N, C-alpha and C positions, 0 to 999 in steps of 0.2 A: 143650954145651947142656944145661941142667938140666931134665929131665922131671919135673915135680912136680904132684901134685894139691893145690891150696891152696883150701880152702873160702872163697869170697869173702864169705860171710855171717859166719863166725866168725873168719876170717883164720888158721885153723889149717892147718899142713901135714899132710895126711892120708896121703900116700904118695909115695915117691920111686922112680924107676926108673933103672937103669943105662943108659948110652949103649950103642948097638949097636957091636959090634966090626966091623972090616973083614972078618973071617972070617965073621961072621954075614951080612953083606951078600953076600959071594961065594956062600955056601950058598943064600941066597934067590934070587939071580940064576940059579944053576944049576938049582935046584928048579923055578923058574918056566919056564926053557927046556925042561926035560924034560917038564913038564906040558903046555906048548904043543904039543910033538910028540905027546903022547897025545891031546890034545883034537882034533887033526886027524882022527883016525879015530873019534871019538865023535859019535853023532847029537845034533843040537841039542836034540831033545826029551828026551834023557836029562838034559841040564843043566837043562832046564825043570823036571823032576821035583825035582831037587836044590834049585832056587831056590824052588819051592813049600815045600820043607822048611825053607829058611831063613826064609821068611815065618812059618811055623808056630812055629819056634823063637824068633823075635823076639817073637811074641805070648806064648809061654810064659814068656819071661824079661822081659816088659814092665815089671813093677814094679821089678825090680832095675836094668834099664837106665835107667829114668826117674830113679830116686833117685840113681844114680851120676852122671848128667848134671847134675842139680840141685846136688848137693854139689860137683861139680867146677868148674862154670862159672857157677852161680847162677841158671840158668833156672828160672822158676816151674814147680812140679811139674806143673801142668795142661798147660803148654806142652811140657814134656819128654815127658809121656805122649802128646801129640799128635804130636810128632816121631817117637817110637818106632812108633806106629801107621802113620804115613806111610811109614816104611821098609818095613813089612810090605806095605803097599799097592803100593809101587814094585816090590818083589820079585815079588809075585803078578802084577802087570801085565806085566812083561817075561817072566815065565815063561809067561804065557798068549799073548802076542803076538810074542815074539822069533822063534820058528821061522818064522812066517808072514812077518815082515819080512825075514828073512834068506834067503828062497827066491830062486832065480835069477829074473831079470827078462829076458824076451825083448824085443829091440829090433828095430824095422824097419830094414832096410838094403838098399841096391842091390847089396851084395856078394853073390857066389855062396855060397849056404849059409844057415845059420841062426845068428843072433848072440844071445848072452845075456850079462848081467852076473851074475857069481857074487860072493857076499860071504864073504870068507875072513878068518880071524884074521890078525894081523900079528906078534904076539909079546908079550913081557912089557911091561907098562905101569908107569910110575912115577906114583903118586898123591901129591900134596902138598895137604893139606886143612887148613882152619882150625878154630878152637875153637867158633864161635858156633852151629853146628848139627852137633855132632860125629858124630852117626849118619847124619843125612840126607845130609851131604856125601859120606860114604863110599858109601852105597847108590846114589845117583844115578849114580855112576861104575861101581860094582861090578856091579850087576844087568845092565845091557846088555852089558857087556864079558865077564862070565861066560858069558852066552848065546852071544856070538861065539866064545869060546874063547881070550880073552886073559888070561893070569895077571897078577896085580897085586901090586906092592909098595907099601905105604902108609907115608908119613912124615906123621904127624899133628902138630898143634900141641903145643908143649911143655907147655901148661897143661891139656891134656885127654888125658893118656896112659891113664888108667883107662878112659875111654869108648872110645878107639881099641882097646885090647886086648880089652875086653869084646865089642865087635862082631866083632872077628876071631875070638874064641873061639866066639861064637854061630854064625858062618858055618861054622867047622870042625865044631862039634858037630852041625850040621844035615846033615853028610855031604859037604860040599865037599872035593874032594881037596886034599891038602897042596900049598901053593903057589898055590892059587886067590886067596887074599889073605893076604899076609905082612906083619904089622905090625912095623916096626922103629923103634927110637928113634934115628933118624939125625941126624947133623950136616948142615949145609948143604953142606959139602965132600963128604960122602959122597953126598948127593943129586946133586951135579954129577958125581961119579965114576960113579954109576949111569947117569945120562943119557948119558954118553959110552961106556958099555959096549954092544957090538954086540948083546947079547941083549935090550936095551931098545929098543922101537920107537916109543914114544910117551909123552907126559907130559900128565897132566890136573892143572891147578892151579886152586884157588880160594883167593884171598887178596888181599894188598895189591898195589898197583902196583909197589912196590919188589921184592917177591917175584916178581911176574910178569915184570918186566924181567930179573931174574937168571936165572930158569929158562928163559925164552924165548931169552935170549942163549946159554945153554949148549946148548939144544936146537937152535937155529939153527946153531951151530958144528958140530954133529954131524948135521945134516940129519934131525932127528927131528920128527915131527908133534906139535903141541900144541893143547890147548884151554885158554883162559884165561877164568876168571870172576873179575873184579876188583871194584873199588869202584864206588860209585854215589852220585849226588846226585839221586835220583829226584824229579821234580816231581809235585805233586798240584794239578791245575787245577780251580778252582771257577768255573763259568760262572754268569752272573747269573740264569739260569732254573733252576738246579739245585734239587732238593728239599733244603732245608737240614737237615731232620731226618736224612735219610740221610747227608748230607755229614758232619755232626758225629758221628754214630754210628760212622762208619768212620774219620774223620781221626785221632782220638786213638789208636785201636787201631793204625792203620797206622804211627804214630810210636813208640808205647811198647811194642809187641810185642817180646819178647826184650830188654827194657830199651833199645830203640832200636838194638841192636847187630846190624844186619842190612843187607846190601848193598842190598836192594830196599826198605828202609824209606822211607817218604815223608819226605824231609828238607827239601823246599822247597814250601811251600804258596803257590800263585800264585792270588790271589783277585780277582775283579772288584770294582770299587770299590762297586757298589751293595749288595753283601752282605759287604763286608770287615769292617765293625765288628761285625756279628752273628757272623761266623765267629770273630773273635778272642775275643770275650767268651765264646762257648760252648765254644771250645777251652780257654780258661782254666778254665772251670767243670769240664770233664771231667778236665783235668790235676790239678785240686785234689782230686779225689775218690779218687785212687789211694792205696793203703795199703801203705807199705813194711814189710817184716818178713821173717820166716823164709820162704824160697821153698818149703820143704816144707809150709808151712801153707796149706791151701786158701783161707783168708781173705785171704792176702797178694795184692796186685794190682800191686805194683811190686817187681821183683827188683833185687838189687844188680848192679852191673857186674861184669865177669868178673875184674877184678884191680885192685889199687891203682894200678898204672901207667896203666891205661886210664882210670880216674877222674881222675887227675892230668892226663893229656894232654887230656882233654875240658875240664877246668876252665881249662887254659891257653888253649884255643881260644876259649872263651866270653869270657875276660878280654881276649884280643886283639880279638875282635869288638866288645866294648863300648868299648875304647880307640879303636877306629877309627870309632865313631859309632853302633853298634847300640844300640837301646833294649830293655831288659828289661821286658817287660810282665807276665811271670810267672816265678817260680822263681829259680834261681841263688842259693839259700840252702842252708846246710848242713842235713843230716838227722842228728838226734842218735841215731844207731845205730852200732854198731861195724863193720858191714859196709860194703862199697864202694858205698854208695848215692849216687845223683846225683839231685837234685830235678828233676823235669820242668820244662823251661825253654822260654819262647817269646821269640824275638828278632824285632824289626821294624826298619824304617828301615835296611835293609842296602843300601848302594850298591855299585856294581861294583868299587870300590877296596877294599872291606872283605874281609879274608881269609875271612870266613864265606860270601862269595858263591862262592868257588871251592874251598874246602877241605871235604872230607867230615867231618862230625861223627858219630862212631860211638857214639852214645848218645842219651839222651832229651832232645834239643834240637831244637825245630822253628823254622825261619825262615819268616816270613810276609811275602809281598810283596803290594802293592796295584797293580792294573793297570786301565787304562781300557777296553781293547779286547781282543778275542780275538787279534788280530794281535800285540799287545804281549805277551799271555800266552804265545803260541806262541814268539815270539822269545826271551822270557826263559827259557822251558823249555829251549830249544836253546842258550842261552848258557852252556854247560858243556862241559868236556872229557870228561865222562862221558856214557854213554848206555845205562844198564842197563834200568830199567823206568820206569813212571809210571802215574798214575791221572788220569782225567778224569771229572768229574761235570757232567752236562748234563740239562736238562729233557727233551730228546729224544735217545734213545740213538744214532739214526742220525747226528744232527749231532755228538754226542760222538765217534762213530767217525771222522767226517771230520776233527775236530780231532786225534784220536789219531794218525791217519795222517800228520800233519805234524810229529809229535814224533820227534826223532832218538834213539830208543831201540830196544832189542830186544824190548820187551814193553810194552804199555799195556792197562790194565783200565778199562773204561768203566762207570760207575755200579756198581762192584763192589769188593770187597776183593781183595787180591792173592792169586791162587791159585798153589799149587805142587803140581802133580799129574803123574803119570808120562806122561800122554798130551799134556801141554802142553810145548812146547820152552822151555828156560830159557837165557838168555844175552843179551849186549849188544853194543854197538858202541863205537867211539872208545876212550877210555882204560878203559872197562869190560871190555874184552877181546874175544874172538872165539871162534867155535865155539858149539855148543849141547849142552846136556845134557838128558836126558829126551826122551821122544817118539821117533818114528822117526829124527829128526835125531841125537839122542843115541845111538841104537842104531848108527848108521852112522859115528860119529865116528872110530873106529879100526879100520876094516875095509879090506881090500884089495879094491877093486871091480874084479874081474878080468874082462876081456873074453875070452869063448870064442866063436870062430867055427868052426863045423863044417860040413863038406860031405862027401858020399860020395866025391867025386873032384874034383880041381881043374878049373876052367873055363879051358881052354887058350886061349880066344879073348879072355879078359879078365884078363890078368895085370898085375902091376906097378901096382896102384892104378888100374886102368881102362884102361891102355894096351894096345893089341892086341899080342899076342906076335908076334915076327918070327923067322924062321929065322936062327940065328947065322951061317949061311953067306952 
């Protein structure tokens, strides 16, 4: 596997990295195991202090981190700066709240004595992360698990090696012990080998369905716990009483943010027929205003896609959709720039036999559906093998929440942009994966929830699960 930084705006190879050796993997596994043993005797609050230092170091290095991300995968500099700051926010939040969340919890029981659940580390974790948010994806796994005391080995995407190594360096420079996060340029065979190793006790993956299937299979074979954050075909429902100014202001941003390369990007706009024509016209207007160019330039509002292959794959999907009957109401034209730019595109007239109805388009292409009733809107939203997130716009937020409750996803935002904050759980259902990251749910993703039942002496009249003890004679 070639780990390379290729600037998607200039198409230049910036830097190449050598693949990790088996010896490096072995050293990382053993270092992680040794650190796990050390973490067992360290107070959680001590790791909280270090995690606060990580947040401070991220902010200190924010300019360098943001520029590296933009050069490496094409993200707008302003978006990269936002991602870097979010990482610092996540680190601070888990540093502030992790100790409290990990305290023992007393539980009521009819058993003799007092019962509590303690939250312990489990061991080394394997992280497999994607390129589209190269820092955020790391931090939302690292921060909670560092607080728990689980060392981590990172296998990042092959096209964002500089970002991966830079974040690992920042964490180390902030005072995290060696082995807290070890970035390795691993092959998929080496990832499978690591999953099978007894020192690894869990795997966190964000990526494609294919990657999720492969890693989940290897983990299942070895009885290792996993969390999976996979693809999405997130619906954006517009009810007929929605405030259309708010709708339009959010809709284009929700599709074009990060050049549309986001699992939770709104990919399917499901619009009531009374406001459908207005929605399409105003979405076209906003799509037409974006300015492609150098993503380091603050005036640029449309970033290139992350790679030549990503652009070509998206074009193939649009061509297939059109051949199957989709109508292009805006876009699907070349942009006369050297970078990997894809013109924002709007497709309509998608029927259920069209591949665009079931296949995730990971780029700036929006599909718009017209529906006559809320029931039809909900059924269409749920007519997907994915179930990550969604958006509902309604005149009344309580009614919007009632609709949101019927959508089969892990997250729905009513009259709001999609938030990603440390206190909010992130994750989906169906083919979008399982488990949650961020929030208390993410904090507990890879802990040993150990029952401790203590009594001063046994109750000899209530042994064997409630059966009265009898004399063996």
